[in-house]
N, C-alpha and C positions, 0 to 999 in steps of 0.2 A: 604815410611816410614813416621813417624810422623813429621819429619822435613819439609816435603812438605805441611803440614797442616792436620788438623784432617778431616777425612772423616766419614760420617754418617754410622752407622752400621744398616743394615736392619734386625731386629730380625727374620723375616719370612724366610730369606735366611738361617740363622743358623739352623732353624728347618728343612727345606727342605733338606739341605745338611747333616743333622745329625752331626753337629760339636759341639765342646766344646770350649768356649773362656776362656782363663785363663790369668789373668794379673799378672804383677810382678813389683817390684821395683829393678830390677837388677842393674841399674846404681849406685844407692846409696849403695846397698849391696857390689858391687865391690870396691867402694871407701873405705868403712868401713872395708873390709876384703881383702886387696890386696894380701896377701900370698895365701889364698884359691882361690881367683879369678885366680891368675897365674896358680895354680895347675889345676883348671878346664879348662883353655884355653889349657894347654899342653895335658890334657887328651882328649879333643875334637880333637886336631890336631892328636893325636895318633890314635883315631878312624878313622879319615879321611885317614891317611896314610895307615892304615891296611885294609881299604876298608869296615869297618863296617858301615860307614855312606856314602851313595851315593847321593849327592845332585842332584836334577833334574835340568838340564840346558837346556833351550829352544834353545838358540843359543849363540854364542860368537862373540863379536864385536872387531875389532882392535881399538886401542886407538884413532885413528884419526876419528872414527865414534861414539864417546862417546855421542854426542848430540842425534843421532838416537836411541842409546840404552836407554837413559833416557826418550826419548819421548815414546818409546815402553812401558817402565815400567810405566810411568805416565798415559798413556792411557789404562793401564790394558790389553795390547794386547799380552804379553808374558806369558809363562808358566814356573813355577819353578823360577830359578834364571837367570837373564840376565847379 
Protein backbone atom coordinates (compact mmCIF):
# COMPACT_ATOMS: atom_id res chain seq x y z
CA UNK A 1 0.00 0.00 0.00
CA UNK A 2 0.90 3.65 -0.09
CA UNK A 3 2.25 3.54 3.48
CA UNK A 4 5.19 1.47 2.19
CA UNK A 5 6.10 4.28 -0.18
CA UNK A 6 4.96 5.43 -3.56
CA UNK A 7 5.73 3.14 -6.47
CA UNK A 8 6.05 4.32 -10.05
CA UNK A 9 3.15 3.55 -12.33
CA UNK A 10 4.22 2.29 -15.73
CA UNK A 11 1.56 3.59 -18.13
CA UNK A 12 2.42 0.95 -20.73
CA UNK A 13 1.37 -1.83 -18.35
CA UNK A 14 -2.03 -0.17 -17.92
CA UNK A 15 -2.54 -0.22 -21.67
CA UNK A 16 -1.35 -3.80 -22.14
CA UNK A 17 -3.53 -5.10 -19.31
CA UNK A 18 -6.46 -2.94 -20.44
CA UNK A 19 -7.13 -1.58 -16.97
CA UNK A 20 -8.63 1.62 -15.66
CA UNK A 21 -7.07 3.55 -12.79
CA UNK A 22 -9.44 5.50 -10.58
CA UNK A 23 -8.36 7.61 -7.63
CA UNK A 24 -10.36 8.69 -4.65
CA UNK A 25 -10.19 10.73 -1.48
CA UNK A 26 -12.00 8.10 0.54
CA UNK A 27 -10.24 8.80 3.85
CA UNK A 28 -11.31 12.44 3.96
CA UNK A 29 -14.83 11.56 2.82
CA UNK A 30 -15.13 8.94 5.58
CA UNK A 31 -14.11 11.50 8.22
CA UNK A 32 -16.55 14.07 6.86
CA UNK A 33 -19.42 11.55 6.54
CA UNK A 34 -19.04 9.11 9.46
CA UNK A 35 -22.65 7.85 9.43
CA UNK A 36 -22.63 7.08 5.70
CA UNK A 37 -19.18 5.54 6.02
CA UNK A 38 -20.43 3.21 8.76
CA UNK A 39 -23.41 2.24 6.60
CA UNK A 40 -21.08 1.52 3.67
CA UNK A 41 -18.83 -0.68 5.81
CA UNK A 42 -21.80 -2.68 7.11
CA UNK A 43 -23.11 -3.07 3.57
CA UNK A 44 -19.75 -4.40 2.36
CA UNK A 45 -19.61 -6.84 5.30
CA UNK A 46 -23.11 -7.98 4.39
CA UNK A 47 -21.98 -8.66 0.79
CA UNK A 48 -19.01 -10.64 2.09
CA UNK A 49 -21.13 -12.67 4.53
CA UNK A 50 -23.68 -13.43 1.79
CA UNK A 51 -20.94 -14.52 -0.60
CA UNK A 52 -21.60 -11.79 -3.16
CA UNK A 53 -17.98 -10.69 -2.87
CA UNK A 54 -15.35 -13.41 -2.98
CA UNK A 55 -11.86 -12.07 -2.28
CA UNK A 56 -9.08 -13.89 -4.09
CA UNK A 57 -6.69 -15.22 -1.46
CA UNK A 58 -3.35 -16.59 -2.60
CA UNK A 59 -2.42 -18.14 0.75
CA UNK A 60 -2.97 -17.75 4.46
CA UNK A 61 -0.16 -17.34 6.95
CA UNK A 62 -0.30 -18.02 10.69
CA UNK A 63 0.38 -14.94 12.78
CA UNK A 64 3.86 -16.10 13.77
CA UNK A 65 4.88 -15.99 10.07
CA UNK A 66 3.70 -12.41 9.48
CA UNK A 67 7.16 -11.26 8.38
CA UNK A 68 7.18 -13.84 5.58
CA UNK A 69 3.70 -12.71 4.53
CA UNK A 70 4.77 -9.06 4.39
CA UNK A 71 7.88 -9.96 2.40
CA UNK A 72 5.76 -11.84 -0.12
CA UNK A 73 3.49 -8.81 -0.44
CA UNK A 74 6.34 -6.29 -0.66
CA UNK A 75 8.11 -8.32 -3.35
CA UNK A 76 4.89 -8.61 -5.36
CA UNK A 77 5.04 -12.42 -5.26
CA UNK A 78 1.48 -13.08 -4.09
CA UNK A 79 -1.79 -13.06 -5.94
CA UNK A 80 -4.92 -11.47 -4.56
CA UNK A 81 -4.84 -10.88 -0.82
CA UNK A 82 -2.15 -12.33 1.43
